[in-house]
C-alpha positions as CSV (number, residue, x, y, z in Angstrom):
1,M,71.2,49.0,-53.1
2,K,72.1,52.6,-52.8
3,Q,70.0,52.9,-49.6
4,N,70.9,49.3,-48.3
5,N,75.0,50.2,-48.2
6,R,73.8,53.6,-46.6
7,M,72.4,51.6,-44.5
8,M,75.0,49.8,-43.3
9,S,77.7,52.2,-43.6
10,G,78.6,53.8,-40.8
11,G,81.1,53.0,-38.0
12,I,78.3,52.6,-34.8
13,R,76.0,50.9,-36.6
14,R,78.5,48.3,-37.6
15,K,79.1,47.7,-34.4
16,I,75.7,47.2,-33.0
17,I,74.4,45.4,-36.0
18,S,78.1,43.2,-35.3
19,M,77.6,42.9,-31.4
20,L,72.9,41.5,-32.0
21,L,74.6,39.4,-34.2
22,I,77.4,38.1,-31.9
23,T,75.0,38.0,-28.8
24,V,72.0,35.7,-30.9
25,L,74.5,33.4,-32.1
26,L,76.2,33.1,-28.5
27,I,72.8,32.4,-27.5
28,I,71.7,29.8,-29.7
29,S,75.3,28.1,-29.4
30,A,74.3,27.9,-25.8
31,Y,70.9,27.1,-25.9
32,T,72.0,24.0,-28.5
33,A,74.6,22.6,-26.0
34,V,72.6,23.0,-23.4
35,F,69.7,20.6,-25.2
36,Y,71.6,18.1,-26.3
37,Y,73.1,17.9,-22.9
38,Q,69.6,18.0,-20.5
39,S,68.5,15.5,-24.0
40,K,71.1,13.5,-23.2
41,R,70.6,13.8,-19.5
42,V,66.9,13.3,-20.2
43,E,67.1,10.6,-22.3
44,Q,69.2,8.2,-19.8
45,L,67.2,9.3,-17.3
46,V,63.7,8.1,-19.3
47,S,66.1,4.0,-19.8
48,N,67.5,3.9,-16.3
49,T,63.1,4.2,-15.5
50,Y,62.2,1.3,-17.7
51,E,65.5,-0.8,-16.9
52,T,64.0,-0.4,-12.9
53,Q,60.8,-1.9,-14.6
54,K,62.1,-4.2,-17.0
55,Q,62.3,-7.3,-14.2
56,V,58.6,-6.8,-13.8
57,Y,57.8,-8.0,-17.4
58,I,60.2,-10.4,-17.7
59,E,58.0,-11.9,-14.7
60,N,55.1,-11.7,-15.9
61,G,56.3,-13.1,-19.7
62,L,55.9,-9.9,-21.5
63,E,59.9,-9.1,-22.1
64,D,58.5,-8.7,-25.9
65,Q,55.8,-6.0,-25.0
66,Y,58.3,-4.2,-22.7
67,E,61.4,-3.5,-25.2
68,T,58.4,-2.4,-27.6
69,F,57.2,0.2,-25.5
70,R,60.5,0.8,-23.6
71,D,61.4,2.4,-27.7
72,S,57.9,3.5,-28.4
73,A,58.3,5.4,-25.3
74,V,62.2,6.8,-26.2
75,T,60.7,7.2,-30.3
76,S,57.8,9.5,-28.2
77,F,60.3,11.6,-26.7
78,R,62.6,11.9,-29.2
79,S,60.3,13.6,-31.4
80,E,58.8,15.2,-28.0
81,M,62.2,17.4,-27.7
82,F,62.7,17.9,-32.0
83,H,59.1,19.1,-32.0
84,A,60.5,21.5,-28.7
85,R,63.8,22.6,-30.2
86,N,62.0,23.3,-33.8
87,I,59.8,26.0,-32.1
88,L,62.6,27.3,-29.5
89,I,64.7,27.6,-33.0
90,L,62.1,29.9,-34.3
91,L,61.3,32.2,-31.6
92,L,64.7,33.4,-32.0
93,V,64.7,33.3,-35.3
94,L,62.1,35.7,-34.7
95,I,63.3,37.6,-31.8
96,V,67.0,38.0,-34.0
97,T,64.7,39.4,-36.9
98,L,63.1,41.6,-34.4
99,G,65.9,42.4,-33.1
100,T,67.6,43.0,-36.3
101,I,65.0,45.4,-37.5
102,S,65.0,47.6,-34.3
103,A,69.0,47.9,-34.1
104,F,68.2,49.0,-38.0
105,S,65.6,51.6,-36.6
106,L,67.8,52.8,-33.6
107,T,71.2,53.0,-35.9
108,G,68.7,54.9,-38.3
109,R,67.6,57.7,-35.6
110,I,71.3,57.4,-34.3
111,I,73.6,57.6,-36.6
112,D,71.9,59.0,-39.8
113,P,71.3,62.0,-37.6
114,L,75.3,62.4,-36.3
115,N,76.6,61.2,-40.1
116,T,74.4,64.7,-41.0
117,I,76.1,66.9,-38.7
118,T,79.6,65.3,-38.9
119,R,78.8,66.3,-43.5
120,R,77.6,69.8,-42.3
121,V,80.7,70.7,-39.5
122,A,83.1,68.7,-42.5
123,S,81.9,71.3,-44.6
124,Q,81.9,74.4,-42.9
125,G,83.5,77.3,-44.0
126,V,83.7,75.6,-47.6
127,R,80.4,75.6,-48.8
128,N,78.4,76.2,-45.3
129,R,79.3,79.3,-43.7
130,E,76.7,78.8,-40.8
131,F,75.5,75.6,-39.0
132,R,71.7,75.1,-39.0
133,M,69.3,73.2,-37.2
134,E,67.8,70.5,-39.6
135,D,64.3,68.2,-39.3
136,I,66.6,65.7,-39.1
137,Y,68.0,66.5,-36.3
138,R,64.9,67.2,-34.4
139,T,65.0,63.8,-33.0
140,G,63.7,64.5,-29.0
141,D,67.1,63.5,-27.5
142,E,70.5,64.3,-26.8
143,I,71.2,64.4,-30.7
144,E,69.1,67.1,-31.1
145,V,70.6,69.3,-27.9
146,L,74.2,68.4,-28.9
147,A,72.5,69.7,-33.1
148,E,71.2,72.7,-30.9
149,S,74.7,72.6,-29.6
150,F,76.7,73.0,-32.4
151,A,74.0,75.4,-34.1
152,K,74.5,77.9,-31.1
153,Q,78.7,77.5,-31.4
154,S,78.1,78.2,-34.9
155,A,76.3,81.0,-34.6
156,R,78.4,82.5,-31.9
157,T,81.4,81.7,-33.9
158,M,79.9,83.7,-37.1
159,L,79.4,86.6,-34.6
160,Y,82.5,86.2,-33.7
161,I,84.3,85.8,-37.6
162,E,82.2,89.1,-38.0
163,Q,83.5,91.4,-34.9
164,I,86.9,90.1,-36.1
165,R,86.4,91.6,-39.7
166,S,85.6,94.8,-38.1
167,V,88.4,94.7,-35.9
168,T,90.6,94.4,-38.5
169,A,88.8,96.3,-41.1
170,E,89.2,99.2,-37.9
171,K,92.9,98.2,-37.1
172,E,93.4,98.2,-41.6
173,R,92.2,101.4,-40.9
174,I,94.1,102.9,-38.4
175,V,97.2,101.6,-39.1
176,A,97.1,103.1,-42.9
177,E,96.3,106.4,-40.6
178,L,99.3,105.7,-38.7
179,N,101.5,105.1,-41.5
180,M,100.4,108.2,-43.1
181,A,101.2,110.1,-40.0
182,S,104.2,108.5,-39.1
183,R,105.0,109.6,-42.9
184,I,103.7,113.5,-42.3
185,Q,105.8,113.1,-38.9
186,A,108.8,112.3,-40.6
187,S,108.2,114.8,-43.1
188,Q,107.9,117.5,-40.5
189,L,112.0,117.0,-39.1
190,P,115.5,117.8,-41.3
191,R,115.9,114.5,-42.9
192,L,118.2,115.9,-45.6
193,F,122.0,115.5,-44.6
194,P,123.9,117.3,-44.7
195,P,121.8,120.2,-44.3
196,F,123.7,123.3,-44.8
197,P,126.4,121.9,-47.7
198,N,127.9,125.5,-48.1
199,R,129.1,125.6,-44.7
200,K,132.5,124.3,-43.4
201,E,131.9,125.6,-40.4
202,F,130.7,122.8,-38.9
203,S,128.7,119.3,-39.3
204,L,125.8,118.0,-37.9
205,Y,123.7,114.5,-37.8
206,A,120.4,113.6,-36.0
207,S,117.9,110.6,-36.0
208,M,114.8,109.6,-34.3
209,T,113.6,105.8,-34.2
210,P,110.3,105.8,-33.0
211,A,109.5,103.6,-30.6
212,K,105.5,103.0,-32.2
213,E,105.0,104.2,-35.7
214,V,104.5,107.9,-34.1
215,G,107.1,109.1,-32.0
216,G,106.8,112.3,-28.9
217,D,111.0,112.7,-29.4
218,F,112.3,115.8,-31.7
219,Y,115.4,117.2,-32.9
220,D,115.9,120.5,-34.8
221,F,118.3,122.2,-36.6
222,F,117.8,125.9,-38.5
223,M,119.5,128.9,-39.7
224,V,118.4,132.0,-36.9
225,D,120.7,134.3,-39.1
226,Q,123.9,134.4,-40.9
227,D,126.1,134.1,-37.9
228,H,123.7,131.8,-36.1
229,I,122.5,128.7,-35.4
230,A,119.6,126.9,-33.4
231,L,119.8,123.4,-32.0
232,V,116.7,121.5,-30.5
233,M,116.3,118.4,-28.6
234,A,113.3,117.4,-26.4
235,D,110.5,114.5,-26.2
236,V,107.2,114.8,-25.2
237,S,106.0,112.7,-22.5
238,G,103.6,109.7,-23.6
239,K,103.9,108.1,-26.6
240,G,101.8,108.0,-30.3
241,V,99.6,110.2,-32.0
242,P,98.5,112.5,-29.3
243,A,102.6,112.7,-28.2
244,A,103.4,113.4,-31.7
245,L,100.3,116.6,-32.4
246,M,101.6,118.3,-28.9
247,M,105.4,117.4,-30.7
248,M,104.5,118.9,-33.5
249,V,103.2,122.0,-31.6
250,A,105.3,122.5,-29.3
251,R,108.5,122.3,-32.3
252,V,106.5,125.0,-34.5
253,L,106.5,127.5,-31.5
254,I,110.3,126.5,-30.5
255,K,111.4,127.9,-34.0
256,S,109.6,130.3,-33.9
257,S,110.4,132.4,-31.8
258,L,114.4,131.7,-32.1
259,Q,113.7,133.0,-35.2
260,N,111.9,135.7,-34.3
261,G,115.2,136.6,-32.4
262,K,114.4,135.5,-28.2
263,S,117.2,133.5,-26.6
264,P,116.5,129.9,-25.7
265,G,115.2,131.1,-22.1
266,E,112.8,133.6,-23.5
267,T,112.1,130.7,-26.0
268,L,111.1,128.1,-23.1
269,E,109.4,130.7,-21.6
270,S,107.0,131.7,-24.1
271,V,106.5,128.3,-25.0
272,N,106.1,127.1,-21.8
273,N,102.9,129.8,-20.7
274,Q,101.4,128.8,-24.3
275,L,101.0,125.4,-24.1
276,C,100.3,125.9,-20.3
277,E,97.1,127.8,-21.9
278,D,95.5,124.8,-23.0
279,N,96.8,121.7,-22.2
280,E,93.9,119.2,-20.9
281,A,95.5,116.0,-21.5
282,G,98.1,116.7,-19.2
283,F,101.3,116.6,-21.4
284,F,104.5,118.2,-20.7
285,V,108.2,118.9,-22.5
286,T,111.4,117.7,-22.3
287,V,113.4,120.6,-24.2
288,W,117.4,121.2,-24.7
289,V,117.7,123.9,-26.6
290,A,121.0,126.3,-27.9
291,V,122.0,128.8,-30.4
292,L,125.0,129.2,-31.0
293,E,127.3,131.9,-32.9
294,I,129.1,130.2,-35.9
295,S,132.0,133.0,-36.5
296,T,132.8,132.8,-32.9
297,G,132.2,129.5,-31.3
298,K,129.7,130.9,-28.4
299,G,126.8,129.6,-27.2
300,L,123.8,130.1,-25.4
301,A,121.6,126.8,-24.1
302,A,119.0,126.3,-21.4
303,N,117.6,123.2,-20.3
304,A,113.8,122.4,-19.7
305,G,114.7,118.8,-17.8
306,H,115.9,116.9,-20.5
307,E,119.1,114.9,-20.7
308,H,122.8,116.3,-19.7
309,P,124.3,116.8,-23.1
310,V,127.5,115.3,-24.0
311,L,131.1,117.5,-25.2
312,R,133.8,116.8,-26.5
313,R,137.3,118.9,-26.8
314,A,139.6,118.3,-29.6
315,G,141.4,115.8,-29.0
316,G,139.3,114.4,-26.3
317,E,137.2,112.5,-24.8
318,Y,133.1,112.8,-24.9
319,E,131.3,113.9,-21.3
320,L,128.9,114.5,-19.7
321,V,128.3,118.7,-19.5
322,V,125.9,118.1,-15.4
323,Y,124.1,121.2,-14.1
324,R,120.9,121.9,-12.8
325,H,118.6,122.4,-15.6
326,A,114.7,123.3,-14.7
327,L,111.3,122.2,-14.9
328,P,109.8,121.0,-18.7
329,I,107.5,122.6,-20.2
330,A,103.7,123.1,-19.8
331,T,104.1,121.8,-16.2
332,M,103.4,125.3,-14.5
333,S,103.2,128.8,-15.9
334,G,104.8,131.6,-15.3
335,I,108.4,130.3,-14.5
336,P,111.7,131.5,-15.8
337,F,114.1,129.1,-17.0
338,R,118.2,129.6,-16.4
339,E,120.3,130.6,-19.4
340,H,124.1,128.6,-19.8
341,A,126.6,130.3,-22.0
342,F,128.9,127.7,-23.6
343,Q,132.3,128.4,-26.3
344,M,132.5,124.9,-28.7
345,N,136.5,125.9,-30.0
346,P,137.5,124.1,-33.4
347,G,137.0,120.2,-33.7
348,D,134.8,120.3,-30.8
349,S,132.3,117.9,-30.5
350,L,128.4,117.9,-29.1
351,F,125.7,115.3,-28.8
352,V,122.2,115.8,-27.3
353,Y,119.8,112.5,-26.7
354,T,116.4,111.6,-25.7
355,D,116.1,110.2,-22.5
356,G,115.0,106.6,-24.9
357,V,118.9,106.2,-25.3
358,A,120.4,105.7,-21.5
359,E,116.7,104.2,-20.8
360,A,117.4,101.5,-23.0
361,T,116.0,98.1,-21.8
362,N,116.9,94.2,-22.5
363,S,115.3,91.2,-21.6
364,Q,117.1,91.3,-17.9
365,N,116.1,95.2,-17.4
366,E,118.9,96.1,-17.1
367,L,118.8,99.9,-18.5
368,F,121.6,101.1,-21.7
369,G,122.9,104.1,-19.2
370,A,124.8,106.9,-19.5
371,E,128.3,104.8,-19.2
372,R,128.0,102.3,-21.8
373,M,126.4,105.5,-24.1
374,L,129.8,107.4,-23.3
375,A,131.7,103.9,-24.1
376,A,130.0,103.8,-27.3
377,L,130.6,107.5,-27.9
378,N,134.1,107.4,-27.3
379,R,135.0,103.9,-29.0
380,D,135.7,106.3,-32.2
381,P,135.6,110.1,-30.3
382,D,137.4,111.5,-33.9
383,A,134.3,109.9,-36.6
384,Q,132.2,112.0,-38.5
385,A,128.8,112.9,-36.6
386,E,126.9,110.1,-38.9
387,Q,129.4,107.7,-38.0
388,V,128.7,108.5,-34.0
389,L,125.7,107.8,-34.1
390,A,125.8,104.6,-36.1
391,N,128.1,103.4,-33.4
392,V,126.2,104.5,-30.4
393,M,122.7,103.0,-31.8
394,D,124.7,99.6,-33.0
395,D,125.3,99.3,-29.3
396,I,122.1,99.8,-27.8
397,N,121.0,97.0,-30.6
398,H,123.4,94.7,-29.1
399,F,122.6,95.1,-25.2
400,V,118.5,95.4,-25.8
401,D,119.6,92.3,-28.1
402,G,116.0,92.0,-29.6
403,A,114.1,93.4,-26.6
404,E,110.7,95.6,-27.4
405,Q,111.7,99.2,-28.1
406,F,109.4,101.2,-24.9
407,D,110.9,104.1,-25.7
408,D,111.8,106.3,-29.1
409,I,115.8,107.4,-29.3
410,T,116.7,110.4,-30.9
411,M,120.3,111.5,-31.2
412,L,121.9,114.8,-32.4
413,C,125.7,114.9,-33.0
414,F,127.2,118.4,-34.0
415,R,130.9,119.0,-34.5
416,Y,132.4,122.6,-34.5
417,Q,134.8,123.5,-37.1
418,G,135.3,126.9,-36.9
419,A,135.1,130.0,-38.8
420,A,134.8,130.0,-42.3
421,D,137.1,131.6,-44.5
422,P,137.1,135.7,-44.8
423,S,136.9,134.8,-48.1
424,V,133.4,132.8,-47.8
425,S,130.2,134.9,-47.3
426,A,127.8,133.7,-44.6
427,D,126.2,132.3,-46.9
428,G,128.7,129.4,-47.8
429,R,129.0,131.9,-51.6
430,S,132.6,132.8,-52.7
431,A,133.0,136.7,-52.7
432,G,132.6,137.5,-56.6
433,Q,130.1,134.5,-56.4
434,E,126.4,136.1,-57.1
435,A,123.8,136.0,-54.9
């Protein structure tokens, strides 16, 4: 019973059997109609033929014999036609039987492999990882070609899945390493604010927003001695891990040189020569570096191809300080770097940044630009350093409106308050406080 149900299942099998039965019924109906129509015509023709001979029988006095002969001929004709019809019906039944058997055989060769293919494909990934060739598919016709195509496609899919797994695992490893590199890079930059809580002569705040997991921008600030603070803003060409490695090397070299007593120009010259010695990747670094004497507000700065700083005088607005600067470091050894003297008075503020600020781009490929940056700075010029950076970043985010960030955004704001109270020592302790 289950075998019969299985044989009768399947849309194609039902369609073939139904079409066969409908065709046979139409043939039988057509034959029956034609048979009866022709039988009536032949019977009428026989009757007409005997009717023409009736007068001859009557003239010869054989009228009774004529009726008997005529009835016998018609009866014999009808009997022969009946036998012929039965034979033809038997032949049709035989044809139908053979056709049904052939149809079941044909549909079995087509439907069973197709049903098996359908089940295997439907269960792929659940019970079966891969579609494989089986004996039921080896029919020597299009079914076998179809199954072979599925098997080849399944093998390619499995290979692709393995490649995806391998790539995904490698990507996860790289992402984990990049996250670790990002944390290491972030740990290299000063992150505690306020950085010198006991120093009332100045306040500052800095931030870096990398375009990728790790960036090439960096800022730095540190006390050279008790009366001098160094400020650094730099941008390494390129992105990603190579730029981050170059950034850390450059930062260490700059800080070490400044802490050893070299001026900003001497520091850039020394670091430039060191980086040019082994720079096969061809990276370069734009740097703005300054050293400020806290007690007097006198400063000395050097600019190696970096963005122009922005200065605000007390009670005024932020304005660009434009001057000719030197080449970036790590481009050519042996070049000098000009130093610029400047004076900061109580209430003055200094804003330095990387090109990621002015070159922030929106979806229409428009640049944020220096004018929008100055407008953001002057929206609240008296704001504290942290709020100044927040204002600029808010305007950048509003401008780009979700567009992809292509460059690191790094900023530093320094506000000079003036010389400390004489009762407070250079290290921020009161005169009566122990070291």
